N, C-alpha and C positions, 0 to 999 in steps of 0.2 A: 481676333481669332488666332489661335496658336495650336501647335502640335505638341503632344506629350508622348514621350517614349518611356516605357517601363519594362524592365527585365525582371521576371518573377518566376517562381515555381508554378508549374501548370495547375497545381491544386489551389493556388491563390488567385487564379484568374477571375473567378466570379466575384470574390470579395473586393479585389482591386477595382474591377469594372463598376461594381455597385458604389464604391466610395467616390470614384470619379463622377458618376452620374449625380450623386448628391451634391458634390462641390461645384460642378460645372454643367453647362449645356453641352452635351457631347454628341458626336456623330458615331457611325459604326466603328467598332473596335476591330482593328486588323491584327491578326496574330501570325507570327513567324517564329520558327525555331531558331535558337541561337546556334551559331556554328560550334561544333565540338562540345556541346553541352546539352543537358536535358531541360534547360530553362526555355521560357518563351519570351519573345519581344512583343510587347503590345504597343501599337501606335493608334492614337486617337486624336482627331481634330476636336478642339474644345473652345469654348467661349464662356465668358462670365454669364451667369444666369441673366436672362433678359429682364427679370424683376425679382423683387424680394417678397412678393405677395400680390394679391389681387389689386388692380388699380381701381380706386374708387372714382366714381364720376365726380364732377365738380360739385354737383348738388349734394352728394353724400359727404364729400370731404369738408364742405363749408357749412353744413347744416347747423352746426353748433357755434359757428364763428360769430364774433361781434360784428356790428355793422361796419361797412367800409369806412365811414366817417370816423367811427371810434378807433379803428385800427390805424388810420392815417394819424390821428392824434397820438396814439400810443407810440407809433414808430418815430414820429418827430420828437416827442418828449424823451424817449429812451436814447435816441441819438444825441440830442442836445444836452442831456444830463451827464454824459460821459466826457471826461476830459479828453482833449485832442490826443490821439495816439493810443488811447485805451482800446483794448480788444473787446469788441462787443460779443455777447454770448450767442450760442447757436440759436436759441429761441428768437433772438432779434432777427437773424437772417432768415429763419424759417417763416416767421410772421410777415416779414417784409416781402419775401418771395410769394407767399400766399396772397397777400394784399395786392401785389402787382398782377398776379394771375387773375384774381377776381375782377380787377379793373379791366384787364385785357379781354376777359370773357364778355364784358358789356359791349364788345364790338365797337370800340372807340377809335380804331385805326391800327395800322401796321406798326406805328411807333410803340404803342402800348404793348403789343405782342412781343416786339423785339426786346423791350425793357424787361418784360416778364420772363422771357427766355434767358436773358443775361443774369437776372437774379436767381433763377432756378439753377443755372449752371454754376453760379457761385456757391450755392448751398451744396450741390453735389460735390464740388471740389473741396469745400470745407469738410464735408462728411467723408471724403475719400470713398465715395459710394461704391465704386466698382461694379455698377450696373450699366447696362446699355439699354436706354429707354428715352422716351421723350422727357426732357427735364421737367416740364410742367406737370407731367403725370407723377413724377417722383415727388415733387412738392406736395401735390394733393395727397399722395399716400402718407407722406411723413406728417403732414398737417393733421390729417384725420386721426392718425395714431396719437399725435401729441395732444390734440384737443380733447380726445376721449379719455386721456389719462391725467387731465388737469384736475 
């Protein structure tokens, strides 16, 4: 969460406030006149949007996904086929995070959930996502978008 201060003409207040609301999740805008000027100071507490769209359920996100066994094979082959030190593409990290999420959803223990969270956080870091959410929800959203556009 952060604080934004803007100094603007009173006629621009609505336009500025609307733009902030589109870019961030914002609290109430506080307005104060600037000393010795006819401008306004706007103060608003803001945060990154909590998501970039609706969060699909796991069932919705993985409805078109290949089987877990197939994805394990694809992930292993893709990682093995790249020379050591080669950067793997985003699709690899997305599919790996989705695979680990699907395994963790089978309630196989806390270790699976921890590994799924770590993979999801890696994807968010790779994407420089800028969203505040459950990392596994982010993976589901991104996977659902990716798989429907394949």
